N, C-alpha and C positions, 0 to 999 in steps of 0.2 A: 565456616563455609566449605562444601566440598571443594578438595581440589580441581576436580574438573571443571567445574562453573568457574573457579575463579582464571584457571588456565583458558577458557574461552573467551571471560571476559577479555583479558590481557591481550589474547590475539587479535579480539575483534578491534578493539580500541588500538592497536599498533597498524592495522591495515588502514582503519580510515583516518590515521594521523591524529588522534585524540587523546587526552590524557587519561579519562574512565570510559569504562562502560559497565552497564549494571544490566543483570537479563532477568526476563519475566516469562509468565507462562505465556502470554500472547501478546500483539504489537500492542492492542487498544489498554492492554494494564500497562503497559510502559508508558503510554501517553497519560494516563491515571496518574501514575509516580511522577510524571515531570508536573501536570498540572498542581498536584497537593505540593510537592516543594516550593512551586512558585508563590503558594497561598493563593490561588485563583479559588476564590469562591461566591458565594452568594451577590448577585447583582452584578459582579463583573460580567465582562463583553471578552470571547473569545471570536476573532474573524478567522474564517477560513473559505475555500473557494467552495461554491455551491455546486460542485458537481468530485463527488466525492461518496465515501462507504458509509453508511448510520453508525457502524461499529468507531468510526473515528469520531461520532459527535456525542456517542453514547457517555465517553468518559467528563467532557465539557457539563454534560447534563447530570455525571453522577455530584459534581463537585458545587453544584449549586450556581453554575454560571450562565450565560447566555449566548448559543452560537449566532453568530452573524456572518451572512452569508455574502460573498461577492461574485460577480460572474464572471466567466472564463474568456479567455482567447481562442478563437475557434481552430488557431493551428495546433496550439501546444496543449491546449484542456487544462492550462493552468490560469491560476489567478489572473485578470487582466489589471495590471498595476495603475492603470490610469484610473481606475475606478475604486481603488483603495483607501484613497486619503478620505472621500466624501464618508467611509463607513465609519470612519475613525469618532468616538465620542470620549467623554470624559471618565466614561464607563469600561474603556478598552485596555485590557490587561496584557493580554496575549496576540500575535500576529502566527498564525500555521500556515508555513510555506511549504505545500503541498507539491512534490516533483511528480505530476501524473504522468505516467506509463513509462519515467525515466526520464522524461523532458527537463533540464534543470529550470527552475524558477529564473525571473529577473531578480538575483539577489542583490546586485547593485542598489537596486531602487527600492526593493523592499526596504534592506537595512537604512537606507539614509532616511526614509519615510518614518519609521520606526524609532530612531534614533533620536530624530526633531521632534517626537512625540513624548518620549519616554517609555517605550513599549518595546516589551519583550518580543522576540522572534525564535520561533522552535520551528526545526523543518521534520515534516513528514517525508522521510527516505523507503517510506514501505516498497515504492515500485522503482526504486531508481540505487540500488548498492552499486557501487562503481562510478555511477555519474559525475561529472565533472563541469565545476563553472568557471571561466577563466584558470583552468588548470589545478582546480583545489576541488577535493570530494566534498561532494554535497552534505551536508550535516554538520559541517564545520564552522558554516558560517554564522548561523544564530547561536544563542545560549547553549542549545541543545539539541541533537536530533535526534529521532527515533524511527524504529526498523521493526519489521513481521518477518515471520519465518514460516508463515501458512503455507499449506499445498500448493498456491500458484504464485508464488513469490519468488524473488530472483533467483533463490536456492532454499529450500524447505527443511525443516528439523522438525515436519509436522506441523506444531504451533510453535509459536515461541515469537519474544520480542525484547530488542535492545534499545536502551538508550546511551548515548555518549555526549561526553560534554569534558570541556578543559577548564570548567568554571568552578574552581575547587568550593567555593561557599554553596553552591546548587549540589554537585556532588556529595558534600557532607550531608546534605538534607535529604537526599535521596537513599543515600546508605541507613540514615536514622530512619526514615520512613520503613525500607524494607527489615531491617533489624526487628524493628517494634510492631510491626503490625502485619506482615506479609505472613498469610499461609502456605503450606505445602500442598503439592497434588496428592490425592490419595494412590493409594499401591493400585487399585483398581484403574484408575486415569492413568497412569503411569503405564501399565501392560497394556492397556487399549492401545495407546498411541503408539508402544514399541511394535506391535502386532501390525497398527495400520501403517507404520514406516515399510516394513518389512513388505507388505503386499503392493505398496506403491511403487517400492524399488522393481519389483519382480513383474508386476502388470501393468502399470499405467505408463501407457507411449500414447501416440497422435489416435492412431485410430481407432481406440478403445476408451479415450476420453469421455466422451458426450454419454457412454452407458455408465460408465464408472460416477460420473458425477450424479446420475440421475439414482441408481441405486445409493451412492453414499448420501445425498440428501434424505432418501427414504431411511434406512437405517439411523442417519443423526435424530429423525425425530421419534422414532421407537426407542429411541437412548441405547441403541447395540452398537455404535460406534464413538468416540470426541469426535464432536463436528467442531470447524472454526467458529460457527453461531449457534447459539440455541434460539428457539421460538421464544423464549424470555426475554430475549437482547433486543427485540423489537418493540420495546417500550422501555423510556428511559427511569427504567428501577434498576440500581446496583443488587446484584445477590450475594449474600452474605460471606460467599467464597469467591466473590471477582478476584481482588488483589492476591492472587496465587505467582507462588516461583518457579522458576523454569526447572526442570527434572534436568539429573545425569543425564539420562536418554536421549533429551534434545541437545544437550552441551555436547556430550559426544559427537551425536551428527552433527552439530556447527562446525565443530572443531574440523572434521573431515570435510565438510564443504569448502570451509575456508581453505584447504588445504588444494582445493581444484579450481578456485575463483577465479584466477587470470584466466584460466582453458575456459571458463564459463563465459566471462566477458568476452574473451575472443570471438568464441562460437557464437555469441548476442549478437555482435558487431559484423559476423561476416552473413549471416543469415537476414539481417537486416538490410545489409548492403544488397543482397540479391531482391529482397522482395523491392528495392526500389526501384532494380535494374527491370525487374520482371513487370511491375505494372506499368513502367512508362513504354515500356515495348507495345503494351496493350493500351497507351494514350490514355493513362490513369493518373494523378497526381498522385505522386509518393507522398507517405507521411513522413514529413522533413522539418526539423526544427532550424531553419537557416541562418541563425545566430552564430557566426563564427567563434564566439566566447563559448558556447557551450558542447560540449561533449556527453551526450546521452547513452546510457548502457540501458537498454529497453529493456521492460519487464515481458511486454506484448506488444504488437506491432497494429496500431490502432488502423483503420480505415472506415468510410462512411458511405454508406448505401441507401437507397432509398428502401428497401423491401427487407428489412432488418429479421422482422419476427419470420417471414418466410426464408429467408436464410440460414436462420438459426435451427429452423426446425428441418431443412432439408440436409443440413451438413449435420446433424444427429443421424440421420437415415444414410450418409454416405460415408460415417466414419472420418469425416471432416473436422479437427480439432478448431472451432470458432467460438470465439468468446463473447460474452453479451455485455462487459462492462462498460458504461453504467446506466442500468438499466432504467435508474430516472436520477434526480438530481442528487438523492441519498439512497445510494445502490443497497438495499434490491428494491424490485419492485413491491415489495409486499411493506415496506418502509411506511408507518403510518405519518406523513408528511408534519401533520399539524401539531404532533406531539414534540415534533423536534424543531418548532417555531420557523416553519419553511413553508411560504404557500406560492403557489402554480404562478408562474409570472415575476417570481422576485429574480431569477438568474435564466433569462431567454436562450443566451447562447448554450448554456448549460443543458436545457432542457432539450432543444434541436439535437445537441450531442448527443443525448441520451435515446435520442428517437431513431437516430441514424448510425452510430458509432457500434462497430464490432471490431474484435480483435484477433490478428493472426499468432502463433505460435512462434515463440524464440528461441524455448528453453533448449538444454544440451540433447534431448532426444529428438528434435526437429533435424532432420537431414534435410539434403538440400530436395532430394526427390520429394520430400513431402510439401517442402514450401512451394515448387513447381506446381504441386497437385493443387496446395489449397489456394493459388494465386488462378490457376484455371478454372477453380471452383466460384469464388468470390467476383471474378471478372463475368462472370454469366449474369451477375444481377447488374442494377443501374447506379452507378459511381453518383453520390450527392455532395 
């Protein structure tokens, strides 16, 4: 193993308070490794919220298991734990606790239900790096947690994923899988990713994001850049080179970002508080998790509006960075839901959220001036 890879793994595990960390090419690859290490396979069931990214569902399908969806709470966008027990069957192998937007799940309840049923819990922390529940980092409650470092995550290494665990048996299984089965990214992939990271650092700011995303999606389809998702990933068929290792380029970037993580977290909390205040001043309900036990570090700030499509179109023209997560229960809108065992009506709260929710930037390049401008823009629409 490259020394820089090992250093990144050790530093990340130390930051989260876990014993081990394992890095991968993407976050979904990290989830796949976890499911394989947990012996999840044919005819097993994996429970997760019906308000997620389809790339979170692909690894479940890749191992032959069936995703089972639970509807969400309207305020936190997280799995409604009151609906969890009714989804459990004798085939349930894993519950994925997704900390949506950075809001911690009700981990006490989820763990209690899982333990009484003998089910494993893994935490999806892709949007929640640094969030705490009862003073403890998310990702450390279940048997393992996994993270993503794609372009719009709490920090980016271009692409990238990590599993953390303090379960030595599970760590051994992940290590064995990685050693025996994982392939390396090609020199072309690594070079392209390095160039994209340079461009991202130089040119991507709130005012340029909409244009950059459109250009990036176009270039991804043409194969000119390394995208976070390829068109082939919108069907549950695993590519031969899916189980791929992290590059040293990503690891070096991750170490740099970890060195700035406390500053990153402080900034996100500051801008989140500013959004709260600005929205209240305009008689809008702030996006808040009212539980005193939760300390969220948000990746984006969600708000609900009636005219979602119109707002997204106008934002792109006005140079306002406005996110569309999640466009449907299994984001993005192009997802063929039937291929992933989802039928419309399964999760009505999630479907309503998908029609209404947009999100505001919180990343380190979001200035107070940008936050004010963004709120002025979004409050021109109808709060839903």
